[in-house]
C-alpha positions in Angstrom: 0.1 0.0 0.2 2.4 2.4 1.2 5.1 1.4 -1.4 3.4 2.5 -4.4 2.7 6.2 -2.5 6.4 6.5 -1.6 7.5 5.5 -5.1 4.9 8.8 -6.6 6.3 10.9 -3.3 10.2 10.0 -4.7 9.3 11.2 -8.4 7.2 14.1 -6.9 10.1 15.0 -4.7 13.1 13.9 -5.9 14.6 15.6 -8.6 13.8 18.4 -6.4 15.7 17.0 -3.7 18.7 16.4 -6.0 18.9 19.1 -8.6 19.0 21.3 -5.1 22.0 19.4 -4.0 23.4 19.7 -7.3 22.2 23.9 -7.6 25.0 24.1 -4.2 27.7 21.7 -4.8 28.3 22.5 -8.5 29.5 24.9 -9.8 27.4 26.9 -12.3 24.9 24.4 -12.1 21.7 26.4 -11.1 18.2 26.2 -11.6 15.2 28.1 -9.7 13.3 26.0 -6.8 9.7 25.8 -8.8 11.6 24.7 -12.1 13.1 21.8 -10.2 9.2 21.4 -8.8 8.2 21.3 -12.0 10.6 18.9 -13.2 8.9 16.3 -10.6 5.1 17.5 -11.3 6.6 15.9 -13.9 7.3 12.7 -13.9 4.9 12.2 -11.5 2.3 12.4 -13.5 4.4 11.3 -17.0 4.3 7.9 -14.7 0.6 7.8 -13.0 -0.6 8.0 -17.2 1.5 5.8 -18.4 -1.1 3.6 -15.6 -4.0 4.5 -17.4 -3.1 3.1 -20.7 -0.9 -0.1 -19.5 -3.7 -0.9 -16.3 -6.8 0.6 -17.8 -9.3 -2.4 -17.0 -7.9 -2.2 -13.3 -7.9 1.5 -13.1 -11.7 1.5 -14.5 -13.0 -0.4 -11.7 -12.2 2.5 -9.4 -15.4 4.5 -11.3 -18.4 3.5 -9.6 -20.2 1.1 -12.2 -23.4 3.0 -12.5 -20.6 6.0 -14.5 -20.8 5.0 -18.2 -17.7 5.2 -20.5 -15.4 4.3 -17.4 -12.8 2.6 -19.5 -12.9 6.1 -21.8 -12.4 8.1 -18.8 -9.5 6.4 -17.7 -7.9 6.9 -21.3 -9.0 10.3 -21.4 -7.5 11.0 -18.0 -4.3 9.7 -18.9 -3.8 11.6 -21.7 -4.9 14.8 -18.9 -2.0 13.9 -17.3 0.0 13.7 -19.8 -0.9 17.2 -21.3 -0.3 18.8 -17.9 3.0 16.6 -17.6 4.2 18.8 -20.7 2.4 22.2 -21.0 4.3 22.3 -17.7 7.4 24.1 -19.2 5.0 26.4 -22.4 5.7 29.8 -22.0 2.3 31.4 -20.6 0.8 28.0 -20.2 2.5 26.8 -16.8 -0.2 28.6 -14.7 -3.5 27.4 -16.3 -1.6 23.9 -16.9 -1.0 23.9 -12.8 -4.6 25.1 -12.4 -6.3 22.6 -14.4 -3.8 19.5 -13.0 -5.0 20.9 -9.5 -9.0 20.8 -10.4 -8.1 16.9 -11.7 -6.9 15.7 -8.6 -9.9 16.9 -6.7 -11.8 15.0 -9.3 -10.4 12.2 -8.5 -11.0 12.2 -5.2 -14.4 11.0 -5.2 -13.0 8.1 -7.3 -10.1 7.7 -4.4 -12.8 7.1 -2.0 -15.1 5.0 -3.8 -12.6 3.1 -4.8 -11.1 2.6 -0.6 -15.2 2.2 0.4 -15.1 -0.9 -1.8 -12.0 -2.1 -1.7 -11.0 -2.1 -5.3 -7.9 -4.1 -5.2 -5.6 -0.8 -7.6 -3.5 1.0 -6.0 -3.1 0.6 -2.6 -6.8 0.8 -2.4 -7.3 -2.8 -1.1 -6.6 -1.3 1.6 -9.8 -0.5 2.1 -10.7 3.2 4.6 -7.7 3.4 6.4 -5.8 3.9 3.3 -7.3 6.6 3.0 -5.7 8.5 6.0 -2.7 8.6 3.7 -4.2 9.0 0.6 -5.8 12.1 1.3 -3.3 13.9 2.5 -0.6 12.8 -0.1 -3.0 14.5 -2.5 -3.3 17.1 -0.9 0.5 17.9 -0.3 1.0 17.2 -4.4 -2.0 19.5 -5.0 -0.2 22.1 -2.3 3.4 21.2 -4.4 1.7 21.3 -8.0 0.4 25.1 -6.6 3.7 26.4 -5.1 6.0 24.9 -8.5 3.0 26.9 -10.5 3.5 30.0 -8.9 -0.1 30.1 -8.2 -1.4 33.3 -6.7 -5.2 32.0 -5.6 -4.7 33.5 -2.1 -3.0 36.8 -3.0 -5.5 39.9 -1.4 -6.4 42.1 -4.2 -6.3 45.7 -3.3 -7.6 47.8 -5.2 -6.9 51.6 -5.8 -10.1 53.2 -4.3 
């Protein structure tokens, strides 16, 4: 159960840690913190998107039977994850891509809750509702990481010139 989340955490945060070390200990190698974090986001979503294509049938079981076109939804979300992972690097699209990735994770939350409650044996959900005690905070962390790395400012106070 936790091995999968540790792998995902490593993909997300590992590049940041490694590149931070290289930036500090290597002369002439400098990358900004947000750039280092976005590398991990791209790896994270590139990896998870593969699951949407390699294990699509298993992932479709994470959606309630009443949801139509479950397999198509899995493929579509895999494509969206790949688009998000790549558009983070296109000038002018980093922030919108970050917003879309965060929104997508919010939309995934009900499927993760359903999967844990019904013990769908995929991605650790077979452990049952207890899995959500780890999964939900991890998902919130991923959303925060994207928010920070893509320089979102939703909560900045807007001061009007009155």
